[in-house]
Backbone as CSV, one residue per row, in Angstrom:
resi,resn,N_x,N_y,N_z,CA_x,CA_y,CA_z,C_x,C_y,C_z
1,MET,110.814,118.371,73.058,110.506,118.554,74.479,111.642,119.331,75.155
2,HIS,111.259,120.308,75.959,112.292,121.143,76.635,112.852,120.377,77.873
3,ASP,114.136,120.549,78.099,114.815,120.004,79.258,114.549,120.862,80.423
4,THR,113.743,120.413,81.402,113.388,121.232,82.553,114.220,120.974,83.789
5,ARG,115.121,120.007,83.691,115.952,119.685,84.836,116.777,120.829,85.351
6,PRO,117.401,121.646,84.453,118.163,122.777,84.982,117.334,123.761,85.764
7,LEU,116.027,123.876,85.421,115.139,124.770,86.167,114.858,124.300,87.564
8,LEU,114.997,122.962,87.794,114.747,122.399,89.098,115.993,122.399,89.981
9,ALA,117.133,122.408,89.340,118.390,122.280,90.074,118.569,123.341,91.175
10,ASN,118.164,124.560,90.897,118.341,125.636,91.898,117.042,125.998,92.590
11,SER,116.072,125.094,92.563,114.797,125.342,93.167,114.850,125.217,94.680
12,ASP,114.046,125.983,95.374,113.954,125.909,96.826,112.867,124.965,97.275
13,PHE,112.293,124.212,96.312,111.245,123.267,96.640,111.831,122.158,97.520
14,PRO,111.159,121.800,98.600,111.747,120.784,99.513,112.022,119.452,98.831
15,ALA,113.065,118.834,99.221,113.387,117.501,98.625,112.340,116.484,98.941
16,ILE,112.043,115.602,97.984,111.046,114.591,98.141,111.720,113.231,98.414
17,PHE,111.311,112.557,99.459,111.904,111.302,99.805,110.770,110.251,99.923
18,ARG,111.026,109.095,99.388,110.008,108.026,99.463,110.173,107.280,100.758
19,LYS,109.066,107.167,101.488,109.072,106.405,102.717,109.055,104.908,102.413
20,PRO,109.392,104.078,103.388,109.351,102.640,103.128,107.940,102.162,102.792
21,LEU,107.842,101.153,101.945,106.578,100.549,101.559,106.006,99.792,102.762
22,GLU,104.763,100.161,103.161,104.165,99.506,104.318,102.830,98.827,103.955
23,ILE,102.108,99.415,102.979,100.781,98.866,102.597,100.841,98.531,101.117
24,LEU,100.443,97.319,100.767,100.385,96.878,99.423,98.941,96.595,98.987
25,GLN,98.411,97.372,98.089,97.080,97.124,97.571,97.139,96.327,96.299
26,VAL,96.311,95.242,96.272,96.389,94.349,95.122,94.977,94.173,94.528
27,ASN,94.886,94.410,93.251,93.595,94.152,92.548,93.704,92.727,91.974
28,LEU,92.869,91.861,92.549,92.893,90.444,92.184,92.262,90.131,90.838
29,GLY,91.422,91.056,90.343,90.765,90.785,89.052,89.512,91.602,88.890
30,TYR,88.929,91.536,87.723,87.734,92.311,87.432,86.429,91.562,87.508
31,LEU,86.510,90.289,87.892,85.273,89.503,88.098,84.506,89.961,89.307
32,CYS,83.200,90.213,89.179,82.402,90.715,90.235,80.969,90.201,90.083
33,ASN,80.262,90.047,91.141,78.860,89.625,91.075,77.906,90.774,90.801
34,LEU,78.439,92.006,90.851,77.630,93.231,90.569,78.214,93.965,89.352
35,SER,77.418,94.826,88.727,77.826,95.747,87.686,77.381,97.160,88.067
36,CYS,78.187,97.854,88.838,77.816,99.122,89.383,78.202,100.276,88.427
37,VAL,77.327,101.293,88.386,77.574,102.390,87.448,78.785,103.177,87.804
38,HIS,79.199,103.162,89.074,80.329,103.992,89.507,81.670,103.270,89.347
39,CYS,81.637,102.009,89.003,82.886,101.194,89.040,83.920,101.725,88.022
40,HIS,85.093,102.049,88.522,86.108,102.689,87.688,86.852,101.627,86.831
41,VAL,86.659,100.345,87.126,87.299,99.318,86.293,86.312,98.522,85.479
42,ASN,85.023,98.944,85.538,83.945,98.262,84.766,83.878,96.798,85.087
43,ALA,84.036,96.446,86.359,83.950,95.067,86.775,82.576,94.527,86.640
44,GLY,82.489,93.185,86.515,81.189,92.592,86.367,81.241,91.071,86.237
45,PRO,80.095,90.380,86.162,80.052,88.906,86.064,80.706,88.336,84.844
46,LYS,80.832,89.115,83.770,81.352,88.598,82.531,82.835,88.897,82.346
47,ARG,83.448,89.578,83.276,84.877,89.858,83.169,85.680,88.604,83.560
48,THR,86.742,88.384,82.857,87.542,87.132,83.050,88.926,87.420,83.506
49,GLU,89.342,88.676,83.530,90.723,89.014,83.920,90.940,88.731,85.402
50,MET,91.860,87.797,85.679,92.143,87.407,87.063,93.678,87.240,87.235
51,MET,94.161,87.597,88.417,95.581,87.448,88.734,95.928,85.974,88.852
52,SER,97.015,85.534,88.283,97.419,84.141,88.349,97.945,83.738,89.754
53,LEU,97.910,82.457,89.996,98.417,81.955,91.253,99.929,82.238,91.404
54,GLU,100.638,82.197,90.276,102.066,82.523,90.268,102.297,83.927,90.729
55,THR,101.444,84.849,90.232,101.590,86.250,90.637,101.228,86.449,92.121
56,LEU,100.233,85.705,92.601,99.852,85.811,94.010,101.063,85.387,94.883
57,ASP,101.785,84.374,94.487,102.943,83.917,95.237,104.021,85.008,95.200
58,GLN,104.127,85.702,94.086,105.095,86.776,94.002,104.718,87.937,94.922
59,VAL,103.391,88.170,95.032,102.874,89.187,95.965,103.271,88.875,97.442
60,LEU,103.021,87.606,97.732,103.389,87.135,99.127,104.901,87.260,99.381
61,ALA,105.677,86.892,98.382,107.166,86.962,98.513,107.580,88.421,98.711
62,LEU,106.985,89.321,97.901,107.315,90.746,98.054,106.944,91.278,99.422
63,ALA,105.729,90.895,99.868,105.245,91.363,101.162,106.192,90.941,102.268
64,GLN,106.691,89.737,102.166,107.608,89.217,103.224,108.962,89.937,103.106
65,ALA,109.478,90.066,101.905,110.790,90.643,101.727,110.819,92.113,102.113
66,ALA,109.694,92.830,101.827,109.648,94.273,102.107,109.093,94.561,103.508
67,ASN,108.819,93.520,104.200,108.254,93.716,105.592,107.008,94.549,105.583
68,ILE,106.115,94.258,104.619,104.858,94.988,104.486,103.924,94.580,105.601
69,HIS,103.277,95.534,106.193,102.382,95.200,107.394,100.928,95.026,107.006
70,THR,100.499,95.548,105.845,99.113,95.447,105.435,98.953,95.078,103.964
71,LEU,98.092,94.078,103.719,97.737,93.698,102.319,96.285,94.086,102.096
72,ASP,96.078,94.954,101.157,94.764,95.570,100.895,94.208,94.939,99.594
73,LEU,93.172,94.101,99.699,92.653,93.351,98.570,91.448,93.966,97.964
74,THR,91.467,94.160,96.656,90.376,94.797,95.988,90.101,94.078,94.634
75,GLY,89.122,94.549,93.881,88.742,93.928,92.619,88.076,94.969,91.735
76,GLY,87.001,94.484,91.073,86.100,93.379,91.217,85.768,93.032,92.631
77,ALA,85.181,91.874,92.742,84.953,91.309,94.089,86.146,90.400,94.354
78,PRO,87.062,90.792,95.217,88.261,89.991,95.400,87.959,88.602,95.952
79,GLU,86.862,88.457,96.634,86.493,87.141,97.201,86.164,86.098,96.129
80,MET,85.876,86.575,94.918,85.521,85.634,93.859,86.762,85.009,93.166
81,HIS,87.933,85.509,93.547,89.168,84.900,93.002,89.296,83.487,93.579
82,PRO,89.563,82.510,92.703,89.617,81.114,93.178,90.623,80.819,94.235
83,HIS,91.650,81.707,94.383,92.684,81.493,95.391,92.644,82.532,96.461
84,PHE,91.460,83.154,96.687,91.302,84.181,97.695,91.621,83.672,99.092
85,HIS,91.054,82.513,99.449,91.288,81.931,100.751,92.793,81.630,100.958
86,TYR,93.413,81.109,99.939,94.837,80.779,100.034,95.679,82.034,100.296
87,LEU,95.373,83.087,99.584,96.134,84.308,99.698,95.978,84.957,101.102
88,VAL,94.713,84.977,101.536,94.455,85.584,102.867,95.131,84.792,103.975
89,LYS,94.991,83.484,103.959,95.572,82.619,104.999,97.097,82.729,104.985
90,ALA,97.693,82.707,103.805,99.157,82.796,103.669,99.639,84.122,104.251
91,ALA,98.919,85.230,103.945,99.334,86.548,104.433,99.204,86.616,105.938
92,ARG,98.087,86.086,106.488,97.903,86.103,107.911,98.958,85.225,108.649
93,ASP,99.305,84.127,107.997,100.376,83.264,108.627,101.688,84.011,108.701
94,GLN,101.888,84.978,107.816,103.084,85.818,107.843,102.958,86.999,108.851
95,GLY,101.783,87.088,109.516,101.587,88.167,110.429,101.169,89.478,109.758
96,ILE,100.712,89.386,108.532,100.299,90.597,107.755,98.815,90.845,107.969
97,LYS,98.465,92.096,108.230,97.086,92.500,108.339,96.465,92.460,106.953
98,VAL,95.232,91.992,106.799,94.565,91.905,105.516,93.285,92.745,105.560
99,ILE,93.108,93.585,104.542,91.871,94.362,104.394,91.159,93.790,103.150
100,ASP,89.887,93.519,103.306,89.039,93.031,102.191,88.078,94.115,101.800
101,ARG,88.216,94.632,100.584,87.304,95.647,100.099,86.085,94.943,99.499
102,CYS,85.089,94.796,100.309,83.921,93.938,100.094,82.683,94.712,99.643
103,ASN,81.967,94.156,98.640,80.703,94.805,98.229,79.487,94.355,99.020
104,LEU,79.714,93.507,100.050,78.737,93.006,100.998,77.848,91.924,100.408
105,THR,77.283,92.163,99.212,76.347,91.199,98.677,76.961,89.805,98.422
106,ILE,78.250,89.766,98.205,78.931,88.499,97.981,78.800,87.587,99.202
107,LEU,78.637,88.204,100.382,78.545,87.398,101.570,77.186,86.684,101.695
108,GLU,76.211,87.148,100.915,74.849,86.524,100.900,74.699,85.563,99.730
109,ASP,75.708,85.410,98.910,75.660,84.503,97.771,75.898,83.048,98.282
110,GLN,74.987,82.166,98.014,75.093,80.812,98.507,76.321,80.097,97.921
111,SER,76.844,80.552,96.804,78.012,79.960,96.210,79.250,80.243,97.098
112,TYR,79.159,81.201,97.953,80.240,81.624,98.837,79.882,81.462,100.304
113,ALA,79.104,80.448,100.578,78.707,80.136,101.963,79.990,79.942,102.865
114,GLY,79.916,80.529,104.019,81.039,80.383,104.948,82.102,81.447,104.800
115,LEU,81.938,82.295,103.793,82.918,83.351,103.520,83.036,84.375,104.678
116,ALA,81.938,84.802,105.210,81.958,85.751,106.340,82.627,85.105,107.547
117,GLU,82.371,83.845,107.797,83.001,83.156,108.887,84.496,83.029,108.700
118,PHE,84.915,82.764,107.463,86.317,82.744,107.157,87.025,84.039,107.394
119,LEU,86.428,85.127,106.972,86.975,86.472,107.220,87.124,86.746,108.718
120,ALA,86.137,86.338,109.489,86.169,86.576,110.904,87.282,85.725,111.565
121,GLU,87.384,84.487,111.140,88.403,83.549,111.690,89.770,84.092,111.405
122,GLN,89.998,84.678,110.277,91.327,85.220,109.891,91.489,86.648,110.374
123,GLN,90.537,87.185,111.070,90.543,88.564,111.575,90.859,89.558,110.476
124,VAL,90.189,89.388,109.336,90.336,90.268,108.184,89.534,91.573,108.438
125,GLU,90.168,92.699,108.237,89.439,93.985,108.300,88.595,94.130,107.070
126,ILE,87.331,94.477,107.225,86.422,94.677,106.091,86.152,96.139,105.847
127,SER,86.428,96.511,104.604,86.074,97.852,104.140,84.953,97.684,103.139
128,ALA,83.751,97.921,103.564,82.567,97.527,102.808,81.902,98.727,102.101
129,SER,81.559,98.579,100.873,80.922,99.628,100.110,79.449,99.695,100.412
130,LEU,78.981,100.818,100.911,77.574,101.089,101.101,77.323,102.508,100.676
131,PRO,76.984,102.767,99.451,76.934,104.144,98.905,76.005,105.093,99.660
132,CYS,75.011,104.529,100.375,74.020,105.334,101.081,73.324,104.478,102.067
133,TYR,72.601,105.089,103.002,71.789,104.274,103.923,70.338,104.266,103.478
134,LEU,70.047,104.852,102.316,68.711,104.836,101.782,68.578,103.842,100.646
135,GLU,67.563,102.996,100.676,67.420,101.878,99.728,67.370,102.424,98.258
136,GLU,66.599,103.464,97.991,66.432,103.939,96.636,67.762,104.333,95.980
137,ASN,68.586,105.003,96.792,69.886,105.486,96.256,70.851,104.304,95.987
138,VAL,70.877,103.320,96.862,71.818,102.193,96.686,71.366,101.377,95.488
139,ASP,70.082,101.025,95.413,69.570,100.202,94.309,69.718,100.918,92.953
140,LYS,69.620,102.252,92.977,69.710,103.030,91.749,71.166,102.865,91.195
141,GLN,72.145,102.817,92.076,73.521,102.752,91.636,74.000,101.312,91.404
142,ARG,73.541,100.360,92.254,74.145,99.033,92.232,73.231,97.921,91.771
143,GLY,71.937,98.242,91.608,71.011,97.192,91.123,69.911,96.868,92.147
144,LYS,68.768,96.428,91.632,67.629,96.149,92.486,67.982,95.012,93.499
145,GLY,67.620,95.218,94.738,67.809,94.237,95.770,69.171,94.285,96.477
146,VAL,70.049,95.122,95.976,71.425,95.205,96.535,71.370,95.752,97.958
147,PHE,70.500,96.731,98.186,70.427,97.328,99.555,70.031,96.285,100.593
148,LYS,68.998,95.474,100.281,68.532,94.480,101.246,69.617,93.419,101.488
149,ASP,70.297,92.981,100.416,71.363,92.006,100.594,72.511,92.584,101.404
150,SER,72.811,93.882,101.179,73.875,94.558,101.940,73.535,94.612,103.449
151,LEU,72.287,94.933,103.749,71.850,94.965,105.129,71.962,93.586,105.768
152,ALA,71.510,92.589,105.033,71.602,91.207,105.590,73.073,90.834,105.862
153,ALA,73.938,91.207,104.936,75.404,90.912,105.126,75.960,91.661,106.313
154,LEU,75.576,92.910,106.533,76.073,93.677,107.677,75.552,93.070,108.975
155,GLN,74.306,92.652,108.979,73.768,91.982,110.187,74.516,90.670,110.457
156,ARG,74.866,89.950,109.392,75.590,88.685,109.543,76.962,89.036,110.158
157,LEU,77.616,90.027,109.665,78.952,90.439,110.191,78.907,90.884,111.615
158,ASN,77.825,91.617,111.974,77.626,92.016,113.387,77.450,90.788,114.265
159,ARG,76.783,89.834,113.835,76.578,88.611,114.672,77.919,87.894,114.929
160,LEU,78.807,88.026,113.921,80.153,87.406,114.076,81.083,88.270,114.954
161,GLY,80.663,89.473,115.315,81.492,90.300,116.128,82.035,91.540,115.435
162,TYR,81.839,91.616,114.116,82.362,92.788,113.391,81.656,94.062,113.807
163,GLY,82.420,95.101,114.030,81.909,96.419,114.331,81.421,96.581,115.743
164,GLN,81.503,95.523,116.535,80.990,95.595,117.912,82.019,96.263,118.836
165,PRO,81.531,96.924,119.860,82.442,97.584,120.838,83.408,96.549,121.441
166,ASP,84.663,96.945,121.555,85.722,96.090,122.152,86.063,94.858,121.314
167,SER,85.575,94.797,120.068,85.894,93.656,119.218,87.117,93.996,118.383
168,LEU,87.940,92.957,118.065,89.099,93.126,117.206,88.674,93.106,115.735
169,LEU,87.452,92.761,115.445,87.010,92.626,114.048,86.497,94.018,113.582
170,GLN,87.258,94.616,112.700,86.950,95.938,112.204,86.079,95.945,110.997
171,LEU,85.016,96.734,111.043,84.050,96.855,109.917,83.892,98.303,109.623
172,ASN,84.419,98.716,108.477,84.311,100.128,108.014,83.447,100.200,106.753
173,LEU,82.678,101.267,106.616,81.828,101.456,105.436,82.395,102.523,104.567
174,VAL,82.136,102.440,103.250,82.634,103.425,102.274,81.488,104.044,101.596
175,PHE,81.464,105.390,101.606,80.466,106.163,100.930,81.024,106.501,99.536
176,ASN,80.494,105.871,98.494,81.056,105.984,97.135,79.968,106.240,96.110
177,PRO,79.360,107.467,96.117,78.268,107.822,95.222,78.702,108.036,93.812
178,GLN,77.707,108.322,92.970,77.892,108.458,91.551,78.528,109.756,91.081
179,ASP,78.171,110.831,91.696,78.520,112.144,91.099,79.943,112.595,91.537
180,ALA,80.604,113.235,90.616,82.004,113.663,90.820,81.996,115.051,91.424
181,VAL,81.565,115.163,92.672,81.572,116.440,93.413,82.185,116.197,94.770
182,LEU,82.433,117.279,95.483,83.171,117.189,96.748,82.305,116.530,97.824
183,PRO,82.956,115.846,98.810,82.204,115.139,99.868,81.719,116.093,100.932
184,PRO,80.711,115.628,101.693,80.289,116.379,102.892,81.324,116.134,103.992
185,ASP,81.063,116.731,105.120,81.937,116.466,106.250,81.819,115.004,106.643
186,GLN,82.997,114.330,106.676,82.958,112.875,106.898,82.438,112.541,108.288
187,GLN,82.804,113.300,109.335,82.362,112.970,110.670,80.841,113.112,110.809
188,SER,80.258,114.188,110.216,78.794,114.344,110.277,78.109,113.256,109.533
189,LEU,78.644,112.864,108.384,78.016,111.849,107.544,78.067,110.480,108.285
190,GLU,79.235,110.258,108.943,79.388,109.004,109.715,78.312,108.919,110.830
191,GLN,78.124,110.009,111.490,77.117,110.030,112.589,75.710,109.787,112.013
192,ALA,75.434,110.336,110.799,74.097,110.073,110.252,73.942,108.634,109.849
193,TYR,75.008,108.029,109.264,74.961,106.628,108.893,74.702,105.742,110.172
194,LYS,75.501,106.005,111.192,75.406,105.191,112.436,74.055,105.307,113.063
195,LYS,73.538,106.508,113.114,72.193,106.725,113.710,71.125,105.982,112.910
196,HIS,71.111,106.133,111.594,70.093,105.544,110.764,70.180,104.055,110.749
197,LEU,71.372,103.497,110.590,71.539,102.063,110.475,71.204,101.386,111.820
198,LEU,71.565,102.031,112.925,71.280,101.410,114.219,69.789,101.501,114.539
199,GLU,69.215,102.635,114.334,67.779,102.825,114.694,66.839,101.982,113.821
200,HIS,67.190,101.838,112.541,66.239,101.176,111.615,66.592,99.644,111.422
201,TYR,67.886,99.295,111.564,68.247,97.927,111.266,69.121,97.253,112.319
202,GLY,69.431,97.965,113.387,70.265,97.398,114.461,71.662,97.107,114.041
203,ILE,72.195,97.854,113.053,73.539,97.631,112.504,74.523,98.576,113.115
204,VAL,75.682,98.064,113.478,76.763,98.904,113.981,78.018,98.688,113.158
205,PHE,78.887,99.709,113.104,80.123,99.623,112.356,81.160,100.551,113.008
206,ASN,82.404,100.465,112.569,83.477,101.289,113.223,83.612,102.663,112.622
207,GLN,83.934,102.790,111.351,84.155,104.072,110.726,83.526,104.133,109.345
208,LEU,83.272,105.356,108.913,82.781,105.631,107.550,83.861,106.425,106.807
209,TYR,84.191,106.012,105.578,85.086,106.744,104.719,84.299,107.409,103.630
210,ALA,84.332,108.728,103.526,83.561,109.477,102.536,84.551,110.075,101.535
211,TYR,84.337,109.739,100.251,85.258,110.245,99.220,84.596,111.324,98.389
212,ARG,83.331,111.181,98.051,82.676,112.162,97.212,81.246,112.420,97.736
213,GLN,80.707,113.554,97.389,79.367,113.904,97.844,78.278,113.432,96.905
214,TYR,77.259,112.785,97.419,76.084,112.427,96.646,75.224,113.643,96.466
215,ALA,74.813,113.915,95.250,74.122,115.187,94.943,72.608,115.099,95.187
216,ASP,72.073,113.961,95.519,70.637,113.782,95.715,70.189,114.638,96.911
217,PRO,69.305,115.628,96.679,68.863,116.499,97.752,68.201,115.762,98.918
218,ALA,67.455,114.681,98.601,66.811,113.874,99.639,67.824,113.282,100.579
219,PHE,68.923,112.813,100.003,69.987,112.239,100.839,70.659,113.317,101.693
220,ARG,70.899,114.452,101.157,71.508,115.560,101.891,70.641,115.922,103.074
221,GLN,69.327,115.892,102.862,68.423,116.225,103.929,68.503,115.226,105.037
222,HIS,68.511,113.927,104.694,68.639,112.861,105.679,69.929,112.971,106.443
223,ALA,71.030,113.365,105.740,72.344,113.411,106.350,72.633,114.717,107.065
224,GLY,71.661,115.648,107.003,71.866,116.902,107.648,72.689,117.869,106.823
225,GLN,72.766,117.654,105.501,73.491,118.509,104.588,72.547,119.476,103.888
226,SER,73.030,120.600,103.424,72.202,121.497,102.709,73.086,122.238,101.669
227,GLY,72.433,122.664,100.569,73.125,123.395,99.543,73.980,122.488,98.681
228,THR,74.693,123.015,97.760,75.590,122.287,96.867,77.028,122.396,97.348
229,VAL,77.669,121.246,97.567,79.015,121.205,98.049,79.982,120.993,96.856
């Protein structure tokens, strides 16, 4: 291997400095109630890898020592971790903002009754995956019935105050389709989501995060998109 350090020594490339750590994202495990085709960690009901309670305590200690302001929880379905409530409450007691990357359907699972209410009580920000506002596209990616359960969960969250004007309870949706192509304009897509979900289901939310473009022409037509992006 060639030593490239001498080539960098006289470079005019701007110096790179690391900013203070402010947000800590933690993957609590691969256990999930869904098995989605787009999942980059292949999470599912049969996965057993879970973060230990000892490690969770180390996460809390690090967050406090580093003065981290946001704890971003993901998975799998992070809510299925047996110590999810403990972690969230401990972080909130430290004054740390908590984000829950939720697949929505877990909120309709009777085994997790009261979960939505717990999230609202702790003022947890929800970043919820909703790949599309069309039933066919969502069920194609995530499984039959997921779209209806997701809508029911969103309506439940709205009743608790999530996504409502002047509410402190933040509800953001994530557009995460199957195909590895560029996203449409996020603002336009957000407007299409808001219009469709409000008019058809009475659902409101704060923001939409779009990472990649869904290639389905029918969806592009609904969202006001055209051509291949």
